[in-house]
N, C-alpha and C positions, 0 to 999 in steps of 0.2 A: 504494499499499499504506499501511498505517498500523498502529495499534493494533487488536487483534481488538475487535470491538464489545462482547463480553461483559466483556473486560479493562477497555475504556474506561468501562463502565457501573460496574464495581466500584471503579475508581480515582476516578471522580466521586463516588461515593457516600462512599468513605473521606476524600477531600479536603474534601467538604462537612462531614462529621461533624467533621473536625479544626478547620474554620473555625468551626462552631458551638461547639466546645469553647474557643474563644478563640486557636487557633494559625493560623499563616500558611503552610501547607504549599505547596511548589513541586517539580514534577516537571522536572528538568533534562535529562533524555534518555529517549527512548521507543524508537519505531521507529527502527531504522537499517539501511540497505542493506548490501551487502557491502563497498563502498568505505568507508562510514563505520566499519563493523566493523574494516577493516584500518587505519584512521587510529587507532581505539581501541587496537588491539592495539600500533601503533607507539608511542603515547603511553605505555601502560603499560610497554613494554619500555624506553623511555628512563628513566622515573621509577624502575622497580623494578630493572632489570637493569643500568642506565647505559649502554645502547647502543641503536642503531636496531634494530627488529625484523628477524628473518632470515626466509627462506623457511619454514624449520621453525616459527617462531613463528606465522606466518600460517596453516600447515596444521594444527598442533597446539594453537595457542592458548598461553596462559601460565598454567598450572594454578594455580586459586585467585584468578586476577585477570581473565582474558579468555578467553572461548571463541574456538575457530578461526573464520576466515571460513566461513560457511555452517553454523556450529554454534551460533550464539547465539539465545538466545530473543528478544533484541531484533529480530533479523532476522525472526522469525515474529510480530511483534507481541505477544509474551506477556511483555515485560519492560519495566521503567520504573525510573529512577534518580531518587531524591529528593534535594533539597537538603538540607544539614546544618543543625543547630540544634534548638532545643526542639521544633519541629513534628516533626522525624523521630522523635524518642524516642516522641512520642504515637502517631505513624503506626505505628512498629513494634510497640507494645503493643496496638494495636487492629486491625491488619491482617487478622487471622483472621476477625474478624466480618464482614469484607466480602469474603471469598474471595481475599484477597491474601496472599502469603507472602514471607518473607525467608529465603532458604535458609541453613541453619545453616552449611554448608561456606564460605560468603561472609561470615560475620559479623565476622571480623577484617580481611579483605582488601578486602571490598567491601560495608560495611555499609549503603549506600544503595540497594543493588539488590534490587528486589522483582519477583515474578513472579506470574502467575496461577495460583491454587490450583485446579487441575483436579479436585480431590477435594472441594472445598467444596460444600455443599448451599445452594442459593438458596431463594427468588429474591432477587436484589439489585436495588434499584429506583434507576434513574438518577434523580438529584436534579431534573433538568429536568423530568421527568414529575410529580414531586411537586410541583414550583413551578407547573406549568401546572394541576394539579388545584386548588391552592389559588387560584390566580388566576380560574379559572371559577368556583369556589365564591363568591368575593368578588363577582364580577360577578352572580350570579344570586341571592345571599343564601342559598345552600344550603351546608350543611357539607360539607368536603372529606372524601372517603373515603381511606383510606390503606391501602396494601398492608402487611400484617404481615410483618415480618422474622424 
């Protein structure tokens, strides 16, 4: 398992645009299975609640901080966490253009958490496809065609 292909494409496009704008964006967490989600809940419980996670925490999650095991968008490949710093500010400001959203309900408690915006209208081009088109055009001396966004 891993990130959904569509979400991966959008994250790559957003990351490429951030790099082209002079930033160095990093995704620090993407897909996680149930075991990794349980570890994330335990980490949050220790940091926020000052204790190890309980059975209830694993079953219900920690509202505003971590979804329950089996209920995280990370587990379905539809969420990613970004590294902090100036790049995060740029990514947050431009995410909607690439079909990525930062949920308002997590803005204060988990500001690095992004998700696939299933209501966004595409198409969103994978930058690897753009680079392949440019390389092919260079090799044949033909202008590269680009998909309008």
